[in-house]
C-alpha angles and dihedrals in degrees: 000000000000091000091051091051093052092048090048093052091047092051091047091053091049092050093050091047091052091049092050091048091052092049095048090047091052092048094048093049092048095049093047092050093046092050091051092049093049094053106035097042093056093082147334137283109210119210089167137000125279101231123088100226135115093263125123125193120217111212115191115191113208128197095122139001095080089149090068097045097085091055090047092050090050091055092051090046092052090053096039092240128150118195138172121267115198106202131187117235094239090054092047091052092051098043104034094147092053091047089051090052092050090050094044091055089061101257119144117248118216131185118255096176125261097279134015095258135147098264092184087073096051128094125231097271095046092048090049091049095052093047093044094049092052091043092056093049094048090048091050095050100039104024089225129106112237115223104187127070123198112191113224113262087001089278115147142138138197091284092053092055093044092049092047093048092046087055090050095253130138112219114236128202127157143252097205123042120196089195084209094156092070118097094234093053103110126172095269094050093050092051094046093048091057100038093049093057102034116145139154115285093011123165111218115202118211143152136214097271131148094240089047089057090051093048098046101080095050092040092051092047092050095048092048092050088056088056099258125142114213118217150130132308090256089059093066102038121075 
């Protein structure tokens, strides 16, 4: 009788433990799914545009390389092309005159956060703070409200998207990467990387680098020969 009672109690404990495990697993799964839905469904992350036309957007991320921007602007001016420059807030603060020139020439100005940080490791409030700080500086310098946010290095999390959406921003990534920041990225490689992956509504990521400046005239000529129009992010998103 005593042995039976001990076995009964042991079985009872095992059953209770299993029930608790099932309950906690259900709660954890539900919370995780709900959290994901709440953040990701508040807006879009664009890796390319959403119109099926032969238009390609050039997106130039700027946190350094200001010495190459005048030559880049001259190339775009020569070819009557307007693109999107995503600038960090700290760069915009330091090079206000250059940012004004970029904006005056009709290029679109996007938000690249205040500093070049890993936004995937930031919480909601810190993400919001970085985006807002850059937003206010860009607004002050250009007088125009930016509407696109490109996270530095393409690093983001649920909180980044939620913060950007709450601030009325679309999050912009890319579908073609020039990888022009790498030391082995010479003119020919940059051109090949873009031409080999060209598609309608592509977003081409680039930076103000010397080899990029060298590649641009030939790259523009090649794309236009294929029938592509080169423009801003807003030209490929409806």
